[in-house]
C-alpha positions in Angstrom: 148.4 86.3 -18.9 146.1 87.0 -15.9 147.1 83.9 -14.1 150.8 84.5 -14.7 150.6 88.1 -13.3 148.6 87.4 -10.2 151.4 88.7 -7.9 152.7 91.4 -10.1 152.0 95.2 -10.2 151.9 97.3 -13.3 153.2 100.8 -14.1 152.1 102.6 -17.3 154.7 105.1 -18.5 155.3 107.2 -21.6 158.8 108.3 -22.3 159.2 108.8 -26.1 160.1 106.0 -28.4 158.9 102.8 -26.7 161.6 100.7 -28.3 164.3 102.5 -26.2 162.4 102.7 -22.9 161.4 99.0 -23.2 165.1 98.0 -23.6 166.0 100.1 -20.6 163.3 98.6 -18.3 164.1 95.0 -19.3 167.4 95.4 -17.5 165.8 96.3 -14.2 165.9 93.6 -11.5 162.3 92.7 -10.5 160.7 93.7 -13.8 159.2 90.6 -15.4 157.5 91.9 -18.5 157.5 95.0 -20.6 154.7 95.6 -23.2 154.8 98.4 -25.8 151.6 100.1 -26.7 149.5 103.2 -26.9 147.5 105.1 -24.2 146.0 108.5 -23.3 144.1 109.2 -26.5 140.5 108.9 -27.8 141.0 106.5 -30.8 140.0 102.9 -30.0 142.4 100.2 -31.2 144.8 102.6 -32.8 147.5 101.4 -35.2 151.1 102.6 -35.2 150.5 104.5 -38.4 147.5 106.3 -36.8 149.4 107.2 -33.6 152.4 108.4 -35.6 150.3 111.2 -37.1 150.0 112.8 -33.7 146.2 113.2 -34.1 144.9 110.4 -32.0 145.9 111.9 -28.6 147.7 108.7 -27.8 151.3 108.4 -26.4 153.7 105.7 -27.3 153.9 104.0 -23.9 154.9 101.0 -21.9 153.2 98.8 -19.3 155.9 97.6 -17.0 155.0 94.5 -14.9 157.1 94.2 -11.8 157.4 92.1 -8.7 156.8 94.5 -5.7 158.8 92.2 -3.4 161.9 92.9 -5.5 161.4 96.4 -6.8 159.0 99.2 -5.6 156.9 101.6 -7.6 159.2 104.4 -6.3 162.2 102.6 -7.8 160.4 102.0 -11.1 159.8 105.8 -11.3 163.4 106.5 -10.4 164.4 104.4 -13.4 161.8 106.2 -15.6 163.1 109.7 -14.6 166.7 108.7 -15.4 165.9 107.5 -18.9 163.9 110.5 -20.2 164.1 114.3 -20.6 161.2 115.4 -18.3 161.6 119.0 -19.3 160.7 118.5 -23.0 157.0 119.3 -23.8 157.3 118.6 -27.5 158.6 115.0 -27.6 161.7 113.2 -26.7 165.1 113.7 -28.3 165.0 113.2 -32.1 161.3 112.2 -32.0 159.0 115.2 -32.1 155.2 115.4 -31.8 152.5 114.8 -29.1 152.8 111.0 -29.4 156.3 111.2 -28.0 155.5 113.3 -24.9 156.3 111.9 -21.5 153.6 111.0 -18.9 153.0 108.9 -15.9 149.6 107.2 -15.9 148.5 106.3 -12.4 146.3 103.2 -11.8 145.1 104.2 -8.3 145.4 106.8 -5.6 148.5 105.2 -4.1 150.4 105.4 -7.4 149.2 109.0 -7.9 150.5 109.9 -4.4 153.9 108.2 -5.0 154.2 109.7 -8.5 153.5 113.2 -7.3 156.0 112.9 -4.5 158.6 111.5 -6.9 158.1 114.4 -9.3 158.3 116.9 -6.5 161.5 115.4 -5.2 163.0 115.6 -8.7 162.0 119.2 -9.0 163.5 120.1 -5.6 166.7 118.2 -6.4 167.9 120.8 -8.8 168.9 118.1 -11.3 167.2 120.1 -14.1 167.3 123.8 -14.7 164.1 123.8 -16.7 160.7 123.0 -15.2 159.6 119.3 -15.1 156.7 119.1 -17.5 155.9 115.4 -17.4 152.2 115.2 -16.3 150.7 112.7 -13.9 147.3 111.6 -15.2 144.7 108.9 -14.5 145.1 105.7 -16.5 142.2 104.8 -18.7 143.0 102.2 -21.3 146.1 100.6 -22.9 146.3 99.2 -26.4 149.1 96.8 -27.1 151.2 97.7 -30.1 151.8 95.5 -33.1 153.8 92.4 -32.6 156.9 93.7 -34.4 157.2 96.5 -31.9 157.5 94.2 -28.9 161.1 93.6 -27.9 162.2 95.5 -31.0 165.7 95.8 -29.7 165.9 92.0 -29.8 164.1 91.4 -33.1 166.0 94.1 -35.1 169.2 94.7 -33.0 171.1 96.4 -35.8 168.4 98.8 -36.8 167.7 99.5 -33.1 171.3 100.3 -32.3 171.5 102.7 -35.3 168.3 104.4 -34.3 169.2 104.8 -30.7 172.7 106.1 -31.5 171.2 108.7 -33.8 168.4 109.7 -31.5 170.6 111.5 -29.0 169.0 109.8 -26.0 172.2 108.2 -24.6 174.2 111.4 -25.1 171.6 113.4 -23.1 171.4 110.8 -20.3 175.2 110.6 -20.0 175.5 114.4 -19.8 172.6 114.6 -17.3 173.2 111.7 -15.0 176.8 110.7 -15.6 178.1 107.6 -17.4 177.8 105.1 -14.5 175.7 102.2 -15.5 173.3 100.5 -13.1 174.1 96.8 -12.8 171.2 94.4 -12.7 171.0 91.7 -10.1 169.8 88.9 -12.3 171.8 85.7 -11.6 174.3 84.8 -14.4 177.6 83.0 -14.4 179.6 81.5 -11.5 182.9 83.0 -10.4 184.6 79.8 -9.5 183.1 77.6 -12.1 182.4 74.8 -9.6 179.5 76.0 -7.4 176.2 77.5 -8.3 174.3 80.0 -6.1 170.7 80.9 -6.3 167.8 82.6 -4.5 165.1 80.5 -2.9 161.4 81.4 -3.5 159.8 83.9 -1.2 157.9 81.3 1.0 161.2 79.5 1.6 163.0 82.8 2.4 160.4 83.7 5.0 161.0 80.3 6.7 164.8 80.4 6.6 165.3 84.1 7.6 164.6 86.0 10.7 162.2 89.0 10.3 165.2 91.4 10.4 167.2 89.4 7.8 164.1 89.3 5.5 163.5 93.0 5.9 167.1 93.9 5.2 167.8 91.6 2.2 164.3 91.7 0.5 163.1 95.2 1.4 166.4 97.1 1.6 166.1 97.7 5.3 168.8 98.8 7.7 169.7 97.2 11.0 170.6 99.2 14.1 174.3 100.4 14.3 176.5 98.8 17.0 173.7 96.3 17.8 174.3 93.7 15.2 176.1 90.4 15.0 179.3 91.2 13.1 180.2 94.9 13.8 182.7 93.8 16.4 183.6 90.4 15.0 187.4 90.0 14.9 187.6 86.3 14.0 189.2 85.1 10.8 187.0 83.8 8.1 184.7 84.9 5.2 181.3 86.4 5.0 178.7 84.9 2.6 175.3 86.0 1.5 172.7 84.8 4.1 170.3 84.0 1.2 172.4 82.3 -1.5 175.7 81.4 0.3 177.8 83.1 -2.3 181.2 84.4 -0.9 181.2 88.2 -0.5 183.9 89.5 1.9 186.9 88.4 3.9 187.9 89.2 7.5 191.3 90.2 5.9 189.6 93.2 4.4 187.4 94.1 7.4 188.2 97.2 9.5 186.7 99.2 12.3 185.0 102.2 10.6 183.4 103.5 13.8 180.0 103.5 12.0 178.5 100.6 13.9 178.2 98.3 10.9 180.7 95.7 9.6 182.9 97.5 7.0 185.3 96.2 4.4 187.8 97.8 2.0 186.9 95.5 -0.9 184.9 92.4 -1.8 186.4 89.0 -1.6 184.7 88.1 -4.9 184.0 91.2 -7.0 182.0 89.0 -9.4 179.5 88.3 -6.7 178.8 92.0 -5.9 176.8 94.4 -7.9 176.2 98.1 -7.4 173.6 100.5 -8.6 172.6 104.1 -7.8 170.2 104.5 -4.9 168.4 107.8 -5.5 165.8 107.5 -2.7 164.8 111.2 -2.1 167.4 111.9 -4.8 170.3 111.7 -2.3 172.7 109.7 -4.4 174.3 106.6 -2.7 175.6 103.4 -4.2 173.7 100.4 -3.2 175.5 97.0 -2.9 173.6 93.8 -3.7 174.7 90.2 -4.1 174.6 89.0 -7.7 173.1 85.6 -7.4 171.0 86.0 -4.2 169.8 89.5 -5.3 170.1 90.5 -1.6 170.4 94.1 -0.5 173.7 94.2 1.5 174.3 97.8 2.2 176.1 100.7 0.5 179.6 101.6 -0.6 181.2 105.0 0.2 184.4 106.7 -1.0 185.7 107.4 2.5 187.5 104.2 3.3 191.2 103.7 4.1 194.0 103.0 1.7 194.7 101.3 -0.6 191.2 101.2 -2.0 189.7 104.3 -0.4 186.3 102.4 -0.3 184.1 101.6 2.6 181.7 98.7 2.0 179.2 99.3 4.8 177.2 96.1 5.2 174.3 94.9 7.3 175.2 91.9 9.5 171.7 90.6 8.8 172.5 90.1 5.2 175.6 88.1 6.0 176.6 84.7 7.4 180.1 84.3 8.8 182.1 81.2 8.1 185.1 81.0 10.5 188.5 79.9 9.1 188.3 76.5 10.9 184.9 75.7 9.3 185.7 76.7 5.7 186.5 73.1 4.5 183.5 71.6 6.2 181.2 74.3 4.9 182.3 73.9 1.3 184.6 76.9 1.1 187.9 75.1 1.5 189.5 77.0 -1.4 189.7 80.1 0.7 191.9 78.5 3.4 194.9 79.5 1.4 194.2 83.2 2.1 194.7 82.7 5.8 197.7 80.4 5.3 199.3 83.2 3.3 198.7 85.6 6.2 200.4 83.1 8.6 203.4 82.8 6.3 203.8 86.6 6.2 203.7 86.8 10.0 206.4 84.2 10.5 
């Protein structure tokens, strides 16, 4: 395990029933492993039966292993806050008792600083009317739970679904945060059925991308407005992911938004575009990522022109433009018909 996790970071979090929280974190892009267990108490090598009495001082908890090049500790905490009730001092949802209390266990001073800021941001956001009672405490030791508790939602899917439905967790989360679901960026499927798109390893990315392209796509950076390659590009063609090559947008849907970044009313291939809530500093925006390349592309806003009313505000550094005349040679010949159709309409 040690060798496998050399480049990974770990977050230790308690959020009530570890079955549910583990299932939620497994859907987060950049999370590679989730382990259910016990922490925060005095009893050494506790069993589930002992922890369940509420007398060991332990919490049901998770250790979330994540790739910091894909997801930050701040983002891990954002996911955590959005899947618990941080105002409940006596447990979580249907599960009552000290073993189900929430907590963030920091592994070092940097995690402590980030966690305290994240909690303060949540308190100041006004998302909850009651005080935030989730403590931030120093990590000591983690005991892995019994085998049957690991990936319980996969091992016993029917029992898990019945339990989760009855717990009231999803009802609370829906009422608190809305019903939008965050979409993961794990590659799956292929929209055209003929090509496959994938993300190269990090060392390859650093060689093939400029520093700006790497910062934007891999670290969710933003390029300067009006000083980027495609803001003023008026040529006909399509825009693909600079990392994977998957088709994303068409010049037919591009318009001048006046913002200084290339803007589109809709994706060329909706299957290749994923969205998720971006709650940095708890100012809600909708981040746009490529599905197969897992590249940060930009954000989508509800202030675009008709007929969609959407503005996909993208970073040029995340895109590669394929002009109409190079589509066939570049392997995107199937999109030529889009521009032939436009010519027919103008005649």
